[in-house]
C-alpha positions as CSV (number, residue, x, y, z in Angstrom):
1,M,79.1,112.0,96.2
2,K,80.4,110.8,92.9
3,Q,82.2,107.5,92.9
4,S,85.0,106.9,90.5
5,N,84.9,103.1,90.6
6,R,84.2,101.2,87.4
7,I,82.1,98.1,87.6
8,L,81.6,95.5,84.8
9,V,78.3,93.7,84.9
10,V,78.1,90.4,82.9
11,D,74.6,88.9,82.5
12,D,72.9,87.4,79.4
13,S,69.6,88.9,80.5
14,G,69.0,92.4,79.1
15,T,66.5,93.0,81.9
16,N,68.9,92.1,84.6
17,L,71.7,94.2,83.0
18,F,69.4,97.2,82.8
19,L,68.3,96.9,86.5
20,L,71.9,96.4,87.7
21,Q,73.2,99.2,85.5
22,R,70.6,101.7,86.7
23,L,71.0,100.7,90.4
24,L,74.8,101.1,90.2
25,E,74.8,104.3,88.1
26,D,72.3,105.8,90.6
27,E,75.0,105.1,93.3
28,G,77.5,107.1,91.2
29,Y,79.5,104.2,89.7
30,D,80.8,104.0,86.1
31,V,79.1,100.8,84.8
32,I,80.0,98.7,81.7
33,A,77.1,96.2,81.1
34,L,77.7,93.3,78.7
35,E,75.4,90.4,77.8
36,N,78.1,88.3,76.1
37,P,80.6,86.7,78.4
38,Q,83.2,86.4,75.6
39,E,82.9,90.2,74.9
40,A,83.3,90.8,78.6
41,L,86.5,88.8,78.7
42,D,87.8,90.6,75.6
43,Y,86.9,93.9,77.2
44,L,88.8,93.0,80.4
45,T,91.8,91.9,78.4
46,D,91.8,95.1,76.3
47,Q,90.9,97.6,79.0
48,S,92.2,98.4,82.4
49,G,90.6,100.1,85.4
50,I,87.7,97.7,86.2
51,D,87.4,97.7,90.0
52,L,84.6,95.1,90.5
53,I,82.8,92.5,88.4
54,L,79.1,91.4,88.9
55,L,78.8,88.1,87.2
56,D,75.9,85.7,86.4
57,I,76.5,82.0,86.4
58,M,74.0,80.6,83.8
59,M,75.1,82.1,80.5
60,P,75.4,80.5,77.0
61,G,78.9,79.6,75.8
62,I,81.0,80.7,78.7
63,D,79.2,80.3,82.0
64,G,80.1,82.2,85.2
65,F,82.4,79.4,86.5
66,K,84.4,79.2,83.2
67,F,84.6,83.1,83.3
68,L,86.0,83.0,86.8
69,E,88.5,80.3,85.8
70,K,89.7,82.4,82.8
71,I,90.2,85.6,84.9
72,S,91.8,83.7,87.7
73,A,94.4,82.4,85.3
74,N,95.3,86.0,84.2
75,D,97.7,87.8,86.5
76,Q,96.3,91.2,85.6
77,L,92.7,90.2,86.1
78,K,92.8,87.8,89.1
79,T,92.9,90.6,91.6
80,I,89.5,92.1,90.5
81,P,86.9,91.2,93.0
82,V,83.9,89.2,91.6
83,I,80.4,89.1,93.1
84,M,78.3,86.3,91.6
85,V,74.7,87.6,91.0
86,T,72.7,84.5,89.9
87,A,69.5,82.6,89.9
88,K,71.4,79.5,91.1
89,N,70.4,79.5,94.8
90,D,72.0,76.2,95.9
91,R,74.8,75.7,98.3
92,A,77.0,73.7,95.9
93,S,77.1,76.6,93.3
94,Q,77.8,79.1,96.1
95,K,80.6,77.0,97.5
96,K,82.1,76.4,94.0
97,A,82.0,80.1,93.1
98,L,83.7,81.1,96.4
99,E,86.3,78.4,96.1
100,M,87.0,79.6,92.5
101,G,87.7,83.1,93.7
102,A,84.4,85.0,93.9
103,V,84.4,87.4,96.9
104,D,80.6,87.2,97.4
105,Y,77.4,85.6,96.2
106,M,73.9,86.9,95.8
107,A,71.0,84.8,94.6
108,K,68.1,86.3,92.6
109,P,65.7,87.8,93.2
110,L,68.0,90.5,94.4
111,D,67.9,92.3,97.7
112,L,69.0,95.7,96.3
113,N,70.0,97.1,99.7
114,K,72.2,94.1,100.4
115,L,73.7,94.3,96.9
116,R,74.5,98.0,97.4
117,S,76.2,97.1,100.7
118,M,78.2,94.3,99.1
119,V,79.4,96.5,96.3
120,R,80.4,99.3,98.7
121,S,82.3,96.8,101.0
122,H,84.3,95.3,98.1
123,L,85.2,98.7,96.7
124,S,86.4,100.2,99.9
């Protein structure tokens, strides 16, 4: 069954972007994958219709926490659910992300079945 949901994936690793894009496209989602967090913010500001964001924390320039802060301050963007997908596997980062508005948190290496389930649950 074809999904109509649009997912923005923001990760500075091309390998991670490719993996996530393929996984989500195979599930039928429309995926926009961007390595540069500033480009992703610009895209969100200029475009509408993003239903979910998968966001890395450790990125140059604008890290995932700063990204969350920026979208939380924007009335049009703050309702988009954000799942953190990151190598930071510590409780402090997880707590901070969730307190800042992320709806879920997954540490790398990814459990692909769990990630699929998270995505489905936040899009339903």
